PLY file of the C-alpha trace (Angstrom):
ply
format ascii 1.0
element vertex 456
property float x
property float y
property float z
element edge 455
property int vertex1
property int vertex2
end_header
-7.28 -24.24 -22.78
-10.62 -25.72 -21.69
-8.78 -27.82 -19.12
-7.03 -24.72 -17.80
-10.35 -22.89 -17.50
-11.99 -25.81 -15.71
-9.11 -26.02 -13.24
-9.61 -22.37 -12.35
-13.38 -22.77 -12.05
-12.86 -25.69 -9.66
-11.39 -23.16 -7.21
-14.51 -20.96 -7.16
-15.91 -22.43 -3.90
-12.62 -21.80 -2.09
-12.31 -18.30 -3.54
-15.87 -17.46 -2.49
-15.21 -18.74 1.01
-11.98 -16.73 1.35
-13.84 -13.60 0.29
-16.57 -14.27 2.84
-14.06 -14.90 5.64
-12.35 -11.62 4.86
-15.67 -9.76 4.90
-14.89 -8.04 1.58
-18.03 -7.07 -0.37
-16.48 -8.18 -3.65
-13.45 -9.81 -5.19
-12.34 -9.75 -8.83
-9.63 -11.80 -10.48
-8.04 -12.08 -13.89
-5.55 -14.47 -15.45
-3.13 -14.11 -18.34
-1.58 -17.41 -19.44
0.67 -18.25 -22.38
0.42 -14.59 -23.37
-3.38 -14.47 -23.65
-6.10 -13.32 -21.26
-7.77 -16.60 -20.39
-10.02 -15.91 -17.44
-11.77 -13.21 -15.45
-14.22 -13.78 -12.61
-16.06 -11.69 -10.05
-17.54 -12.50 -6.65
-19.83 -10.47 -4.39
-21.07 -6.91 -4.80
-19.47 -3.63 -5.87
-21.38 -1.75 -3.17
-23.15 -3.10 -0.09
-26.05 -0.72 -0.76
-26.55 -1.33 -4.50
-26.25 -5.15 -4.67
-24.60 -5.01 -8.09
-21.87 -7.51 -9.01
-18.53 -6.23 -10.31
-17.40 -6.89 -13.87
-14.32 -6.55 -16.06
-14.82 -2.78 -16.26
-15.22 -2.08 -12.55
-12.71 0.56 -11.47
-10.80 0.62 -8.20
-7.57 1.87 -6.69
-4.54 -0.40 -7.03
-2.10 1.59 -4.83
1.42 0.13 -4.98
0.70 -1.92 -8.10
1.25 1.46 -9.78
4.96 1.32 -8.91
5.75 -0.92 -11.87
3.99 1.58 -14.15
6.06 4.43 -12.72
9.23 2.36 -13.19
8.24 1.62 -16.78
7.71 5.33 -17.45
11.14 6.16 -16.03
12.70 3.34 -18.08
11.27 4.86 -21.26
12.62 8.30 -20.31
16.04 6.76 -19.74
15.87 5.20 -23.18
14.95 8.60 -24.64
17.96 10.19 -22.94
15.85 12.41 -20.70
16.91 10.67 -17.45
19.81 8.57 -16.25
19.42 5.64 -13.87
22.31 6.54 -11.58
21.84 10.27 -11.09
20.22 11.27 -7.77
16.72 12.68 -7.89
17.96 16.12 -6.78
19.73 16.45 -10.15
16.31 16.72 -11.79
14.35 18.17 -8.86
16.54 20.82 -7.18
14.02 21.24 -4.37
15.35 17.96 -2.94
18.84 19.46 -2.62
18.40 20.55 0.99
17.08 17.19 2.17
19.48 15.19 4.29
17.67 11.86 4.31
18.23 9.02 1.83
15.84 10.52 -0.70
17.65 13.84 -0.72
21.11 12.30 -0.87
21.00 9.40 -3.23
17.66 7.98 -4.32
16.79 7.99 -8.00
13.60 6.01 -7.54
10.56 7.32 -9.37
7.92 9.04 -7.27
4.58 7.31 -7.17
2.42 10.22 -8.28
0.05 8.74 -10.81
-3.39 9.99 -9.83
-5.98 8.78 -12.33
-9.51 10.12 -12.17
-12.23 8.31 -14.07
-15.84 9.33 -14.57
-18.71 6.87 -14.50
-20.63 4.85 -11.93
-18.95 1.45 -12.31
-16.53 2.21 -9.49
-15.76 -0.09 -6.60
-16.72 1.94 -3.56
-14.28 1.64 -0.64
-15.30 -0.29 2.44
-13.78 -1.45 5.69
-14.62 -4.43 7.87
-15.47 -3.46 11.43
-14.78 -5.45 14.59
-18.07 -7.34 14.16
-17.11 -8.43 10.61
-19.61 -6.07 9.02
-18.63 -4.04 5.94
-19.04 -0.28 6.32
-18.62 2.42 3.71
-15.59 4.62 4.20
-15.38 8.16 2.94
-13.33 9.11 -0.10
-10.30 11.25 0.61
-9.54 14.32 -1.47
-6.97 12.54 -3.62
-5.19 15.41 -5.34
-1.62 16.65 -5.61
-2.52 19.52 -3.27
-3.41 17.17 -0.42
-0.61 14.73 -1.18
-2.92 11.72 -1.34
-2.89 11.31 -5.13
0.51 9.65 -4.99
-0.43 7.41 -2.08
-3.62 6.07 -3.63
-2.02 6.12 -7.08
-3.81 4.85 -10.19
-7.32 3.56 -10.65
-7.88 0.84 -13.21
-9.76 -2.37 -14.04
-8.79 -6.01 -13.83
-8.84 -6.32 -17.63
-6.63 -3.25 -18.14
-4.12 -4.53 -15.60
-3.87 -7.80 -17.51
-3.27 -5.89 -20.75
-0.52 -3.91 -19.01
1.22 -7.04 -17.71
0.78 -8.73 -21.09
2.67 -5.86 -22.74
5.40 -5.83 -20.08
5.95 -9.59 -20.39
6.03 -9.43 -24.20
8.65 -6.68 -24.04
10.69 -8.60 -21.48
10.65 -11.73 -23.69
11.77 -9.71 -26.72
14.59 -7.93 -24.88
15.77 -11.22 -23.35
15.86 -12.89 -26.75
17.44 -10.02 -28.68
19.97 -8.75 -26.11
18.00 -5.77 -24.91
16.97 -4.41 -28.29
13.62 -2.57 -28.07
10.48 -3.72 -29.82
8.00 -1.59 -31.70
5.13 -3.87 -30.69
4.71 -2.31 -27.22
5.30 1.16 -25.73
7.75 -0.13 -23.13
11.55 -0.01 -23.16
14.33 -1.11 -20.81
11.98 -3.65 -19.25
14.83 -6.02 -18.40
16.08 -3.35 -15.98
12.67 -3.30 -14.28
12.70 -7.08 -13.81
16.33 -7.23 -12.63
17.13 -7.65 -8.89
18.47 -4.46 -7.30
18.01 -4.78 -3.53
18.30 -7.78 -1.24
15.44 -8.54 1.12
16.02 -9.58 4.70
18.40 -12.48 5.23
17.57 -14.15 1.92
20.11 -14.16 -0.87
19.54 -12.06 -3.98
19.06 -15.35 -5.85
16.04 -16.26 -3.71
14.26 -12.99 -2.90
15.00 -9.51 -4.19
13.33 -6.21 -4.95
13.44 -5.07 -8.56
11.78 -1.84 -9.72
8.18 -1.91 -8.58
8.20 -5.70 -8.36
9.41 -8.37 -5.94
11.26 -11.38 -7.35
10.88 -14.67 -5.50
12.18 -18.05 -6.61
10.10 -21.05 -5.63
9.63 -22.87 -3.38
8.93 -19.92 -1.15
6.29 -17.64 0.31
4.83 -14.95 -1.93
3.35 -12.93 0.96
6.34 -10.69 1.67
4.46 -7.49 0.79
1.08 -8.51 2.14
-0.37 -7.29 5.43
-0.94 -10.98 6.19
2.80 -11.40 6.70
2.94 -8.29 8.89
0.08 -9.51 11.08
1.06 -13.14 11.47
4.75 -13.16 10.71
6.50 -14.68 7.69
6.75 -18.13 9.27
2.96 -18.46 9.25
2.70 -17.70 5.54
2.16 -20.57 3.09
5.07 -21.80 0.97
4.18 -22.83 -2.54
6.03 -24.41 -5.45
7.62 -27.38 -3.71
7.89 -29.12 -7.10
8.78 -25.98 -9.06
12.28 -25.33 -7.78
13.83 -22.24 -9.32
10.66 -20.92 -10.92
10.78 -17.10 -10.89
7.65 -15.31 -9.72
7.41 -11.50 -9.73
4.78 -10.05 -7.45
3.57 -7.01 -5.59
0.74 -6.03 -3.26
-1.24 -2.83 -3.03
-3.20 -1.62 -0.03
-4.84 1.62 0.98
-7.88 2.21 3.19
-10.75 0.66 1.25
-8.78 -1.55 -1.15
-6.48 -4.58 -1.34
-4.78 -5.78 -4.53
-2.18 -8.35 -5.55
-0.40 -9.23 -8.78
1.78 -12.24 -9.63
3.79 -12.64 -12.85
5.65 -15.68 -14.24
7.69 -14.62 -17.29
8.66 -18.16 -18.31
5.03 -19.02 -19.13
3.82 -15.48 -19.93
1.48 -15.70 -16.93
-0.07 -12.98 -14.81
-2.61 -13.26 -12.01
-4.43 -10.19 -10.67
-6.76 -10.20 -7.65
-8.57 -7.12 -6.29
-11.02 -6.27 -3.52
-12.76 -3.15 -2.26
-12.34 -3.42 1.49
-9.83 -2.90 4.26
-10.19 -6.15 6.16
-8.44 -8.08 8.90
-6.88 -10.28 6.25
-5.76 -9.63 2.68
-7.76 -12.13 0.58
-6.07 -11.03 -2.65
-2.77 -12.47 -1.39
-4.31 -15.83 -0.46
-6.48 -16.17 -3.56
-3.57 -15.18 -5.79
-1.34 -17.89 -4.38
-4.16 -20.41 -4.66
-4.47 -19.56 -8.37
-0.71 -19.63 -8.96
-0.49 -23.08 -7.35
-3.19 -24.38 -9.67
-1.59 -22.86 -12.77
1.84 -24.43 -12.09
0.28 -27.78 -11.10
1.25 -27.58 -7.44
-0.65 -28.56 -4.32
-2.77 -25.66 -3.03
-1.51 -23.80 0.04
-2.84 -25.49 3.19
-4.95 -23.95 5.97
-5.97 -20.76 4.14
-9.26 -20.60 6.04
-7.36 -20.96 9.31
-5.09 -18.07 8.33
-8.14 -15.84 7.90
-9.30 -16.58 11.44
-5.79 -16.17 12.85
-5.35 -12.79 11.14
-8.57 -11.42 12.64
-7.61 -12.68 16.11
-4.13 -11.18 15.78
-5.51 -7.83 14.66
-7.98 -7.59 17.54
-5.36 -8.72 20.07
-2.84 -6.15 18.84
-5.37 -3.35 19.31
-6.11 -4.43 22.89
-2.42 -4.81 23.70
-1.71 -1.38 22.24
-4.21 0.37 24.51
-2.92 -1.51 27.54
0.63 -0.43 26.78
-0.39 3.18 26.20
-2.23 3.32 29.52
0.62 1.61 31.34
3.07 4.44 30.66
0.62 7.32 30.89
1.79 9.47 33.82
-1.11 11.87 34.12
1.30 14.81 34.23
-0.58 17.81 32.77
0.72 19.74 29.74
3.66 22.02 30.51
1.94 25.00 28.85
-1.63 26.20 28.27
-3.28 24.32 25.40
-3.35 27.36 23.13
0.47 27.41 23.21
0.46 24.20 21.15
-1.83 25.62 18.47
-0.45 26.35 15.05
0.45 24.75 11.75
3.48 22.52 11.55
5.37 21.70 8.37
7.78 18.93 7.39
11.31 19.80 6.24
10.41 19.52 2.55
7.54 21.97 2.96
5.06 19.53 1.47
2.95 18.33 4.42
1.04 20.42 6.95
-0.27 19.32 10.35
-2.71 21.73 12.00
-3.09 21.74 15.79
-6.03 23.45 17.48
-7.37 23.41 21.02
-10.38 21.13 21.45
-11.98 20.80 24.87
-9.43 19.45 27.32
-7.13 18.30 24.52
-6.01 19.09 20.99
-7.32 18.38 17.53
-4.74 17.34 14.92
-5.73 17.70 11.25
-3.78 16.61 8.17
-3.32 18.74 5.06
-6.36 20.87 5.85
-8.65 17.88 5.36
-11.51 17.71 7.86
-11.91 13.96 7.35
-8.45 13.07 8.65
-8.11 14.22 12.23
-7.12 12.91 15.66
-8.26 14.02 19.12
-5.11 14.28 21.24
-5.29 13.73 24.99
-2.59 14.83 27.49
-0.22 11.93 28.12
2.92 13.18 29.85
3.76 16.88 29.87
4.43 17.93 26.29
3.44 14.51 24.98
-0.13 13.92 23.79
-1.74 10.75 22.44
-4.91 9.21 21.09
-6.21 5.77 22.15
-6.51 3.02 19.56
-10.06 2.63 18.23
-10.06 0.55 15.08
-13.71 1.10 14.16
-13.41 4.88 14.47
-10.20 4.97 12.46
-11.39 2.86 9.53
-14.57 4.93 9.20
-12.32 7.98 8.73
-10.38 6.23 5.94
-7.41 5.67 8.27
-5.14 2.68 8.40
-5.00 1.24 11.94
-1.36 1.01 13.02
-0.81 -0.94 16.26
2.29 0.95 17.39
2.53 3.00 20.62
4.93 5.50 19.04
2.49 6.11 16.19
-0.16 7.18 18.69
2.03 9.79 20.42
2.80 13.39 19.46
5.72 15.03 21.26
5.88 18.84 21.29
9.04 20.79 21.96
10.64 24.23 21.87
13.87 26.10 22.31
12.70 27.44 25.66
10.16 26.53 28.30
7.62 29.13 27.20
7.21 28.46 23.49
6.38 25.46 21.33
7.99 25.51 17.88
7.90 21.88 16.72
6.25 18.51 17.07
7.76 15.06 16.55
5.78 12.11 15.24
6.88 8.55 14.47
4.17 8.05 11.87
6.07 5.15 10.31
6.94 2.55 12.96
9.80 1.27 10.78
11.47 4.69 10.32
12.91 7.43 12.52
10.54 10.03 14.01
9.90 13.05 11.81
10.07 16.64 13.05
7.43 19.14 11.92
8.24 22.78 12.67
5.75 25.53 13.31
5.82 27.90 10.36
3.64 30.98 10.54
4.25 34.16 8.58
1.63 36.87 8.92
-0.77 34.25 10.15
-0.42 31.99 7.12
1.61 28.90 6.38
3.51 29.12 3.13
3.11 25.42 2.30
5.23 24.09 -0.51
7.49 27.15 -0.64
9.39 26.83 2.61
0 1
1 2
2 3
3 4
4 5
5 6
6 7
7 8
8 9
9 10
10 11
11 12
12 13
13 14
14 15
15 16
16 17
17 18
18 19
19 20
20 21
21 22
22 23
23 24
24 25
25 26
26 27
27 28
28 29
29 30
30 31
31 32
32 33
33 34
34 35
35 36
36 37
37 38
38 39
39 40
40 41
41 42
42 43
43 44
44 45
45 46
46 47
47 48
48 49
49 50
50 51
51 52
52 53
53 54
54 55
55 56
56 57
57 58
58 59
59 60
60 61
61 62
62 63
63 64
64 65
65 66
66 67
67 68
68 69
69 70
70 71
71 72
72 73
73 74
74 75
75 76
76 77
77 78
78 79
79 80
80 81
81 82
82 83
83 84
84 85
85 86
86 87
87 88
88 89
89 90
90 91
91 92
92 93
93 94
94 95
95 96
96 97
97 98
98 99
99 100
100 101
101 102
102 103
103 104
104 105
105 106
106 107
107 108
108 109
109 110
110 111
111 112
112 113
113 114
114 115
115 116
116 117
117 118
118 119
119 120
120 121
121 122
122 123
123 124
124 125
125 126
126 127
127 128
128 129
129 130
130 131
131 132
132 133
133 134
134 135
135 136
136 137
137 138
138 139
139 140
140 141
141 142
142 143
143 144
144 145
145 146
146 147
147 148
148 149
149 150
150 151
151 152
152 153
153 154
154 155
155 156
156 157
157 158
158 159
159 160
160 161
161 162
162 163
163 164
164 165
165 166
166 167
167 168
168 169
169 170
170 171
171 172
172 173
173 174
174 175
175 176
176 177
177 178
178 179
179 180
180 181
181 182
182 183
183 184
184 185
185 186
186 187
187 188
188 189
189 190
190 191
191 192
192 193
193 194
194 195
195 196
196 197
197 198
198 199
199 200
200 201
201 202
202 203
203 204
204 205
205 206
206 207
207 208
208 209
209 210
210 211
211 212
212 213
213 214
214 215
215 216
216 217
217 218
218 219
219 220
220 221
221 222
222 223
223 224
224 225
225 226
226 227
227 228
228 229
229 230
230 231
231 232
232 233
233 234
234 235
235 236
236 237
237 238
238 239
239 240
240 241
241 242
242 243
243 244
244 245
245 246
246 247
247 248
248 249
249 250
250 251
251 252
252 253
253 254
254 255
255 256
256 257
257 258
258 259
259 260
260 261
261 262
262 263
263 264
264 265
265 266
266 267
267 268
268 269
269 270
270 271
271 272
272 273
273 274
274 275
275 276
276 277
277 278
278 279
279 280
280 281
281 282
282 283
283 284
284 285
285 286
286 287
287 288
288 289
289 290
290 291
291 292
292 293
293 294
294 295
295 296
296 297
297 298
298 299
299 300
300 301
301 302
302 303
303 304
304 305
305 306
306 307
307 308
308 309
309 310
310 311
311 312
312 313
313 314
314 315
315 316
316 317
317 318
318 319
319 320
320 321
321 322
322 323
323 324
324 325
325 326
326 327
327 328
328 329
329 330
330 331
331 332
332 333
333 334
334 335
335 336
336 337
337 338
338 339
339 340
340 341
341 342
342 343
343 344
344 345
345 346
346 347
347 348
348 349
349 350
350 351
351 352
352 353
353 354
354 355
355 356
356 357
357 358
358 359
359 360
360 361
361 362
362 363
363 364
364 365
365 366
366 367
367 368
368 369
369 370
370 371
371 372
372 373
373 374
374 375
375 376
376 377
377 378
378 379
379 380
380 381
381 382
382 383
383 384
384 385
385 386
386 387
387 388
388 389
389 390
390 391
391 392
392 393
393 394
394 395
395 396
396 397
397 398
398 399
399 400
400 401
401 402
402 403
403 404
404 405
405 406
406 407
407 408
408 409
409 410
410 411
411 412
412 413
413 414
414 415
415 416
416 417
417 418
418 419
419 420
420 421
421 422
422 423
423 424
424 425
425 426
426 427
427 428
428 429
429 430
430 431
431 432
432 433
433 434
434 435
435 436
436 437
437 438
438 439
439 440
440 441
441 442
442 443
443 444
444 445
445 446
446 447
447 448
448 449
449 450
450 451
451 452
452 453
453 454
454 455
């Protein structure tokens, strides 16, 4: 075990350098190996103003790492006979009955609505890295069910507690694999084999090589483990390191979490009861938790470390800055200068999605419009006339990150298209807020001057 610990400590200089290149104020990591927590380490500062290092009890948001917890909760409810895997979600939540998208028709995936609120001052404050590579504090959103952000930011936890969670999941998986699915009384989890089983193919890879399970990706080495990282989105999968050249067939389960102010990554190897967790408190140009995690995994399985990790950090920053410049050039290229079809006050109102769960408020502001989300003054956009009933806002990464926004370099994301059933009235807006999905229509809903959010 001492040899294992020394091997991890030998990586400290590289880990410190990767944190510095990302600009993140701090980075924490933890390792579970052979079923025991063997190592935790912390680099940098919890807060740029307080100069205090993080520790095992520092709390931060882990975003999509919560998905495995939600899946585990559903698996236990299935075992208790409360839920069934194959029934659509509308069977349990009738309010989804009227939805015509995939979620309303057939999904039975658990909703990621675990909002954990912890008191105390050992909390990793969220930061973002500006265009000059300086960390800046970003404001906390109102993360409640009412605003809809509790599910997006999901749980808050510590590196030590995450390791305990993965330890329990891996112990349950080993027991169920050995005893043909029979539950164990040693952990609270049940049906864990279902969570770790492949369910959805990914891209052009076969299900044997890469697949999505329930809240976890499964990748067999040799391969890249960056599929869910923003690094892969920025630079493309071909730029991502491949690890495990001498570990053919080794199964690695992994997931990434990212929200404004936080990056996180987790990697699990059931065959050796191994888990690696890496967390930071900054939205940066590069996700250092992905790179550090793969560096640690390579060391643990006695593989060569991924090459050119420092170079990837520089390339990611260059790609991010270039995409922002290209976005503004493209937006300006197709801007016609045609004024709005109607007076600005005709666009005012509150617009609701089809499920009645998300409100966009539009108000006149100078020569344009102000768009606010969920009644939250922090999250707003100043819309400028673009082409008739289409408005837009220019890309400004520094301004967006300071407002706890995630910069999205897509022209369609930056445009709001208003419409109506006649030429004199606006009754809807269309926004492609997810570049990978179809545009969503939000309809103006006003009854006696108030929007009946959540009941329409």
